[in-house]
Backbone as CSV, one residue per row, in Angstrom:
resi,resn,N_x,N_y,N_z,CA_x,CA_y,CA_z,C_x,C_y,C_z
1,UNK,29.516,52.417,32.578,28.715,52.196,33.114,27.428,53.207,33.291
2,UNK,26.540,53.018,32.491,25.417,53.989,32.081,25.170,54.951,33.284
3,UNK,24.822,56.211,33.387,24.572,56.869,34.493,23.281,56.752,34.829
4,UNK,23.034,56.763,36.340,21.391,56.147,36.751,20.771,57.153,36.398
5,UNK,21.141,58.814,36.274,19.946,59.764,35.633,19.693,59.438,34.414
6,UNK,20.358,58.921,33.337,19.602,58.206,32.348,18.611,57.555,32.191
7,UNK,19.087,55.897,32.996,17.913,55.332,33.126,16.905,56.040,34.178
8,UNK,17.052,56.721,34.563,15.829,57.242,35.566,15.370,57.873,34.738
9,UNK,15.723,58.649,33.950,14.518,59.766,32.635,13.780,58.359,31.911
10,UNK,14.622,57.304,31.241,13.829,55.965,30.487,12.758,55.419,31.409
11,UNK,13.076,55.101,32.477,12.665,53.619,33.150,10.850,54.363,33.517
12,UNK,11.005,54.627,34.600,9.880,55.267,35.091,8.655,53.978,34.785
13,UNK,8.705,53.133,35.232,8.274,52.023,35.016,6.556,51.791,36.218
14,UNK,6.974,52.652,37.021,6.184,52.552,38.545,4.999,53.120,38.406
15,UNK,4.191,53.656,39.441,3.244,54.464,39.130,3.098,55.230,40.513
16,UNK,3.107,56.726,40.272,3.782,57.625,41.189,2.617,59.013,42.008
17,UNK,1.532,58.493,40.998,0.731,59.554,41.654,1.199,60.947,41.357
18,UNK,0.588,62.142,41.791,0.268,63.283,41.733,-0.010,63.995,43.288
19,UNK,1.429,65.035,43.179,1.730,65.306,44.547,0.529,66.423,45.034
20,UNK,-0.166,66.551,46.340,-0.935,67.303,46.679,-2.363,67.483,45.827
21,UNK,-2.801,66.208,45.842,-3.864,65.945,44.323,-5.084,67.176,44.690
22,UNK,-5.075,67.276,46.136,-6.240,67.953,46.621,-6.110,69.548,46.143
23,UNK,-5.307,70.083,45.668,-4.955,71.387,45.269,-5.254,71.787,43.726
24,UNK,-5.245,70.311,42.883,-5.667,70.324,41.205,-7.220,71.424,41.450
25,UNK,-8.138,71.190,41.957,-9.159,71.671,41.947,-9.427,73.072,41.658
26,UNK,-8.402,73.895,42.648,-7.930,75.462,42.667,-7.931,75.807,41.292
27,UNK,-6.860,75.605,40.572,-6.519,76.133,39.323,-7.364,75.635,38.102
28,UNK,-8.129,74.302,38.206,-9.544,74.503,37.506,-10.619,75.241,37.482
29,UNK,-10.476,75.438,38.862,-12.073,76.585,39.188,-11.370,77.812,38.291
30,UNK,-10.158,78.189,38.681,-9.804,79.610,38.206,-9.490,79.731,36.828
31,UNK,-9.397,78.797,36.130,-9.360,78.705,35.198,-10.655,79.062,34.215
32,UNK,-11.619,78.227,35.046,-13.122,77.790,34.498,-13.836,79.522,34.717
33,UNK,-13.470,80.150,36.058,-13.805,81.391,36.215,-13.102,82.641,35.410
34,UNK,-11.872,82.392,34.847,-11.888,83.049,34.032,-12.127,83.187,32.543
35,UNK,-12.821,81.611,31.975,-13.031,81.769,30.627,-14.525,82.282,30.666
36,UNK,-15.177,82.183,31.824,-16.740,82.575,31.976,-16.294,84.155,32.064
37,UNK,-15.792,84.604,32.535,-15.412,85.936,32.802,-15.445,86.849,31.460
38,UNK,-14.232,86.204,30.695,-13.874,86.559,29.371,-14.970,86.255,28.296
39,UNK,-15.946,85.435,28.598,-17.020,85.472,27.435,-18.299,86.231,28.096
40,UNK,-18.250,86.722,29.283,-19.557,87.538,29.883,-18.978,89.404,29.654
41,UNK,-17.376,89.469,29.810,-17.327,90.854,29.777,-16.356,90.967,28.413
42,UNK,-16.910,90.074,27.296,-16.233,90.350,26.122,-15.026,91.169,25.657
43,UNK,-13.746,90.700,26.709,-12.897,91.121,27.081,-11.562,89.774,27.069
44,UNK,-10.342,90.240,26.448,-9.581,89.165,26.584,-8.329,88.983,27.782
45,UNK,-7.969,90.158,28.844,-7.190,89.802,29.702,-7.910,88.305,30.504
46,UNK,-9.249,87.621,30.815,-9.525,86.966,31.380,-8.918,85.435,30.603
47,UNK,-8.718,85.726,29.296,-8.512,84.159,28.698,-7.003,84.282,28.569
48,UNK,-6.274,85.947,28.823,-4.505,85.533,29.243,-4.626,84.777,30.720
49,UNK,-5.395,85.232,31.609,-5.061,84.888,32.877,-5.327,83.236,32.812
50,UNK,-6.700,82.781,32.246,-6.914,81.315,32.492,-5.661,80.398,31.462
51,UNK,-5.178,81.047,30.546,-3.594,80.589,29.955,-2.435,80.705,31.163
52,UNK,-2.394,81.561,31.550,-1.459,81.345,32.638,-1.417,80.562,33.559
53,UNK,-2.647,80.618,34.166,-3.048,79.344,35.504,-3.123,78.296,34.610
54,UNK,-3.559,78.267,33.317,-3.383,76.338,32.873,-1.817,76.353,32.815
55,UNK,-1.417,76.996,32.404,0.477,76.780,32.215,1.234,76.788,33.688
56,UNK,0.490,77.243,34.476,1.397,77.232,35.922,0.923,75.336,36.002
57,UNK,-0.528,75.669,35.950,-0.492,74.120,36.549,-0.365,72.603,35.873
58,UNK,0.195,73.267,34.172,1.297,72.493,33.801,2.346,72.070,33.849
59,UNK,3.127,72.967,34.176,4.160,72.905,34.878,4.414,72.110,36.644
60,UNK,3.215,72.442,37.221,3.532,71.615,38.086,2.930,70.119,37.921
61,UNK,2.263,69.761,37.083,2.105,68.025,36.835,3.105,67.695,36.259
62,UNK,3.825,68.169,35.453,5.216,68.006,34.693,6.042,67.635,35.638
63,UNK,6.328,68.615,36.958,6.997,68.277,37.872,6.860,66.710,38.489
64,UNK,5.189,67.063,38.837,5.017,66.015,39.679,4.855,64.512,39.175
65,UNK,5.141,64.585,37.707,4.810,63.100,36.930,6.223,62.772,36.184
66,UNK,7.402,63.800,35.929,8.365,63.800,35.413,9.866,64.312,36.141
67,UNK,9.331,65.693,36.176,10.503,66.378,36.616,11.025,66.431,37.713
68,UNK,10.328,65.668,38.423,11.167,65.248,39.943,12.444,64.443,39.843
69,UNK,11.855,63.228,39.171,12.852,62.338,39.008,14.018,63.125,37.929
70,UNK,14.311,63.421,37.166,15.227,63.989,36.801,16.111,64.595,37.620
71,UNK,15.317,66.051,37.881,16.063,66.753,38.983,16.752,65.789,40.464
72,UNK,16.336,64.897,40.524,16.680,63.836,42.081,17.866,62.945,41.483
73,UNK,18.079,62.264,40.311,18.703,61.371,39.693,20.090,62.683,39.444
74,UNK,19.609,64.048,38.947,20.870,64.564,38.874,21.653,64.878,40.585
75,UNK,20.841,65.122,41.172,21.478,65.449,42.611,22.261,64.043,43.063
76,UNK,21.857,63.307,43.372,22.457,61.544,43.510,23.150,61.295,42.848
77,UNK,23.406,61.941,41.562,24.609,61.697,40.320,25.701,62.293,41.124
78,UNK,25.723,63.684,41.702,26.472,64.555,42.239,27.400,63.844,43.613
79,UNK,26.787,63.307,44.085,26.783,62.498,45.493,28.008,61.869,45.584
80,UNK,27.534,61.278,43.894,29.262,60.245,43.823,28.963,58.884,44.967
81,UNK,27.581,58.467,44.646,27.839,57.111,45.766,28.587,55.760,45.882
82,UNK,28.820,55.015,46.548,29.805,53.847,45.935,29.192,53.102,46.041
83,UNK,27.469,52.803,46.505,26.981,51.461,46.365,26.456,50.971,47.333
84,UNK,26.898,51.105,48.822,27.140,50.077,49.752,26.434,51.225,51.239
85,UNK,26.103,52.763,50.958,25.347,53.520,51.732,24.196,52.674,52.392
86,UNK,24.038,53.776,53.394,22.787,53.320,54.089,21.646,54.582,53.600
87,UNK,20.612,54.894,53.064,20.206,56.216,52.607,18.539,55.932,53.322
88,UNK,17.993,57.414,53.944,16.914,57.171,54.592,16.177,58.280,53.663
89,UNK,14.929,58.047,53.300,14.057,58.820,52.500,12.718,59.415,53.397
90,UNK,12.740,60.305,54.149,11.888,60.952,55.222,10.321,61.301,54.186
91,UNK,9.491,60.482,54.566,8.266,61.210,53.637,8.316,60.672,52.309
92,UNK,8.658,59.210,52.319,8.805,58.718,50.750,7.812,58.793,49.971
93,UNK,6.411,58.814,50.303,5.170,58.677,49.350,5.241,57.157,48.552
94,UNK,5.070,57.293,47.569,5.030,56.120,46.231,6.618,55.619,45.764
95,UNK,7.735,56.555,46.359,9.013,55.963,46.271,9.751,56.912,45.539
96,UNK,9.004,58.077,44.699,9.669,58.700,43.372,11.228,58.453,43.732
97,UNK,11.922,59.186,45.327,13.239,59.578,45.480,13.465,58.154,45.875
98,UNK,13.271,57.402,46.674,13.357,56.802,47.335,14.086,55.435,46.406
99,UNK,12.841,55.097,45.007,13.261,54.178,44.223,14.496,54.631,43.186
100,UNK,14.671,55.826,43.314,15.938,56.621,42.501,17.263,56.301,42.961
101,UNK,17.359,56.669,44.151,18.622,56.426,45.616,18.633,54.991,45.474
102,UNK,17.538,54.144,45.584,17.903,52.698,45.253,18.554,52.034,43.828
103,UNK,18.408,53.046,42.842,19.105,52.359,41.634,20.822,52.938,41.790
104,UNK,20.926,53.578,42.831,22.426,53.462,43.123,22.937,52.703,44.131
105,UNK,21.921,51.862,44.479,23.007,50.867,45.526,23.369,49.568,45.022
106,UNK,24.251,48.954,45.126,24.844,47.401,44.784,24.343,46.526,46.399
107,UNK,25.343,47.066,47.350,24.878,46.250,48.823,24.843,47.159,49.869
108,UNK,24.273,48.437,49.198,23.521,49.410,50.171,21.690,49.049,50.599
109,UNK,21.461,50.166,51.403,20.037,49.755,51.780,19.337,51.079,51.486
110,UNK,18.147,51.267,51.267,17.314,52.742,50.817,16.065,52.694,52.080
111,UNK,16.168,53.153,52.549,14.725,52.812,53.735,13.849,54.310,53.513
112,UNK,12.749,53.949,53.101,11.808,55.003,53.474,10.438,55.215,54.240
113,UNK,10.412,56.039,55.152,9.455,56.152,56.089,8.392,57.257,55.646
114,UNK,7.332,57.028,55.860,5.773,57.839,55.677,4.980,57.816,56.775
115,UNK,3.989,58.459,56.670,2.605,58.578,57.363,1.579,57.339,56.158
116,UNK,2.081,57.680,55.174,1.238,57.345,54.308,-0.195,58.138,54.207
117,UNK,-0.618,59.313,53.786,-1.398,60.079,54.387,-1.956,60.079,52.683
118,UNK,-3.080,59.729,52.124,-3.582,60.376,50.253,-3.686,61.851,50.312
119,UNK,-3.823,62.342,50.909,-3.979,63.592,50.952,-2.558,64.553,50.298
120,UNK,-1.458,63.604,50.869,-0.092,64.356,50.802,0.125,63.716,49.269
121,UNK,0.008,62.782,48.395,0.219,62.437,47.362,-1.071,61.428,47.074
122,UNK,-1.589,61.674,45.529,-2.599,60.694,45.134,-2.094,58.844,45.484
123,UNK,-3.066,57.759,46.135,-2.635,56.919,45.753,-1.882,56.316,47.143
124,UNK,-1.385,57.451,47.941,-0.487,56.717,48.957,-0.115,56.255,49.695
125,UNK,0.431,54.600,49.693,0.672,53.672,50.542,1.811,53.009,50.220
126,UNK,1.761,52.127,51.681,3.329,51.638,51.280,3.068,50.276,49.848
127,UNK,2.007,49.885,50.152,1.445,48.679,49.178,1.775,49.431,47.428
128,UNK,1.617,50.476,47.376,1.642,51.373,46.188,3.148,51.344,46.121
129,UNK,4.208,51.780,46.737,5.405,51.972,47.174,6.204,50.509,46.704
130,UNK,5.510,49.723,47.355,6.536,48.296,47.417,5.554,47.891,45.638
131,UNK,4.783,48.121,45.355,4.595,47.579,43.653,5.576,48.535,42.839
132,UNK,5.510,49.849,43.036,6.902,50.649,42.223,8.055,50.044,42.454
133,UNK,8.750,49.699,43.801,9.827,48.992,44.084,10.063,47.649,42.912
134,UNK,9.060,46.851,42.760,9.255,45.650,42.343,9.060,46.230,40.376
135,UNK,8.754,47.006,40.380,8.463,47.568,38.701,9.673,47.918,38.422
136,UNK,10.421,48.967,39.173,11.511,49.328,38.926,12.699,48.473,39.192
137,UNK,12.322,47.511,39.612,13.833,46.504,39.976,14.521,46.564,41.005
138,UNK,13.780,47.400,42.063,14.864,47.686,43.203,14.040,46.896,44.775
139,UNK,13.374,46.071,44.345,12.258,45.745,45.884,13.364,45.416,46.917
140,UNK,14.405,44.559,46.417,16.051,43.962,47.445,16.684,44.989,47.914
141,UNK,16.577,46.229,47.806,17.343,47.316,47.590,16.919,48.355,48.958
142,UNK,15.514,48.007,48.741,14.349,49.224,50.075,13.721,48.507,51.021
143,UNK,13.741,48.976,52.367,12.767,48.506,53.014,11.799,49.999,53.501
144,UNK,10.632,49.413,53.823,9.840,50.495,54.294,9.131,50.144,55.889
145,UNK,9.029,51.704,56.421,8.234,51.679,57.349,7.451,53.217,57.733
146,UNK,6.243,52.463,58.564,5.320,53.653,58.804,6.143,54.555,60.238
147,UNK,6.153,55.748,59.753,6.828,56.219,61.335,6.605,57.654,60.595
148,UNK,6.700,58.682,62.086,6.755,60.116,62.221,7.752,60.733,62.203
149,UNK,8.024,61.533,61.090,9.302,62.157,60.754,10.127,63.134,62.190
150,UNK,8.712,63.320,63.219,9.289,63.976,64.206,9.996,63.022,65.096
151,UNK,9.920,61.803,65.300,10.381,60.513,65.682,10.857,59.751,65.279
152,UNK,12.269,59.955,64.566,12.356,58.569,64.136,12.984,57.534,64.585
153,UNK,12.611,55.934,64.266,12.652,55.288,64.966,13.879,54.453,64.528
154,UNK,15.165,55.177,64.507,16.443,55.103,64.060,17.259,55.314,64.972
155,UNK,18.508,54.699,65.593,19.250,55.148,65.930,20.256,55.974,65.504
156,UNK,21.033,57.148,66.472,21.994,58.292,65.737,22.980,57.478,65.038
157,UNK,23.350,58.306,64.129,24.319,57.652,63.257,24.051,57.034,62.297
158,UNK,23.090,56.924,62.204,22.668,55.274,61.442,22.303,55.390,59.734
159,UNK,22.898,56.639,59.179,22.764,56.763,57.581,23.756,57.781,56.734
160,UNK,23.905,57.227,56.085,25.024,58.123,55.751,24.375,59.163,54.644
161,UNK,23.440,59.047,54.142,22.789,60.095,52.755,21.317,60.360,53.867
162,UNK,20.596,61.556,53.929,18.910,61.643,54.614,18.195,62.587,52.942
163,UNK,17.377,61.980,52.554,16.624,63.092,51.796,15.606,63.252,52.136
164,UNK,14.708,64.262,51.543,13.351,64.310,51.970,13.060,65.230,50.225
165,UNK,11.796,64.979,50.118,10.931,65.674,48.450,9.743,66.078,48.748
166,UNK,9.511,67.406,49.385,7.863,67.473,49.417,7.346,66.980,50.325
167,UNK,7.752,67.029,51.713,7.934,66.065,52.809,7.265,67.456,53.913
168,UNK,8.448,67.395,54.265,8.451,68.027,55.539,7.574,69.618,56.032
169,UNK,7.406,70.117,54.465,6.574,71.419,54.541,5.120,70.634,55.089
170,UNK,4.641,69.400,54.787,3.423,68.881,55.355,3.607,68.714,56.708
171,UNK,4.199,69.022,57.743,4.396,69.029,59.059,3.943,70.356,59.561
172,UNK,2.741,70.339,60.911,1.708,71.522,60.934,2.425,72.440,61.510
173,UNK,3.571,72.393,62.397,3.755,73.329,62.960,5.554,73.821,62.651
174,UNK,5.592,75.335,63.298,7.357,75.414,63.385,7.940,74.322,64.098
175,UNK,7.536,74.112,65.143,8.310,73.338,66.443,8.792,72.145,65.557
176,UNK,6.975,71.458,65.002,7.367,70.073,64.698,8.084,70.194,63.578
177,UNK,8.230,70.946,62.881,8.827,70.969,61.579,10.753,71.159,61.913
178,UNK,10.871,71.925,62.728,12.433,71.693,63.352,12.895,70.536,64.019
179,UNK,11.854,69.982,64.305,12.045,68.310,65.415,12.229,67.636,64.154
180,UNK,11.656,67.666,63.209,11.618,66.667,62.046,13.051,66.971,61.490
181,UNK,13.186,68.483,61.370,15.049,68.492,60.889,16.110,67.896,61.888
182,UNK,16.075,68.200,63.238,16.871,67.566,63.806,16.827,66.174,64.067
183,UNK,15.586,65.669,64.056,15.390,63.746,63.762,16.719,63.555,62.319
184,UNK,16.649,64.254,61.824,17.571,63.819,60.153,18.802,64.108,60.832
185,UNK,18.851,65.416,61.043,20.863,65.229,61.503,20.790,63.986,62.367
186,UNK,20.101,64.266,63.350,20.647,62.731,64.820,20.834,61.798,63.453
187,UNK,20.276,61.013,63.207,20.558,59.820,62.333,21.473,59.925,61.479
188,UNK,21.756,61.151,60.894,22.746,61.107,59.677,24.316,60.652,60.426
189,UNK,24.873,59.891,59.438,26.534,59.910,60.193,27.040,61.176,60.004
190,UNK,28.152,61.135,60.657,29.030,62.624,60.315,29.870,62.116,58.922
191,UNK,30.208,63.150,58.304,30.890,63.084,56.834,31.992,62.312,57.110
192,UNK,32.945,62.490,58.251,34.075,61.481,58.673,33.434,60.242,58.520
193,UNK,32.580,60.020,58.867,32.095,58.565,59.018,31.607,57.442,57.874
194,UNK,31.634,58.239,56.868,30.868,57.509,55.775,32.005,56.446,55.141
């Protein structure tokens, strides 16, 4: 059987948006500022700074649009999933990790929770995630819920694997982030129970 990683890299039929889209204006302003500064001062160093900021922005966009899929597929390959697991993705957004995990399942189920805030990811909504699940051919293996990661609506020990990608840092304070992690541990089955 072909590795899910290879399929993931080739597939990407869905539309996954850009992570933290509100940050994009910042590097654009910095690039523009440095270009103007270079022109006004007739020195080269601002152009170098603009190029560096532009390169960093390009790397961020690449990671958001493609790189995270490759990394998550490699990580999931290492789990050696059997296909019957129950997987939870906390803060699933438009489904990048959730749908990649669902590719590994045959009889199992991947459950994604999110509050669906558009500031966390462009076009973030459960409808967008469902469209992506259909596009990727895994709609029958996923379930979506609107839920807060600090109060997961699941019983203890109900998931074999708990995943989260670029989500827990969005929780506003340290105590709440700690609670989110405690909730993830609470719903995770002990290793012997897999």
